[in-house]
C-alpha angles and dihedrals in degrees: 000000000000116000113228121216119212122197119235088251091055093048091049091049092049092050090049090053088058091049089052092057109273115140123239089245092057092046092048092052097042098046102029094237124136120243089241091056091047092052091047090053090047092051094045103036106021112139096015123123119231093259092050091046091050091051091048092052090048091052092048090052092047091049091051092051091049093048090049092049093049093048091050092050093052093059 
């Protein structure tokens, strides 16, 4: 199955839709995201603005690259 990638702005918008009263079922259907993914986003990114979310994702990616680089250098 193809993995979809949502931008920080899209994730923020989807989370705001839930805060405005949309159900998880509606959000899942409209955006093609599983309920599990939605709840994971809500737990991880709830309350963050799009710019904060974008910076957080950038830091997570950078951290992953650094960890990968360090683990390759130790071998």
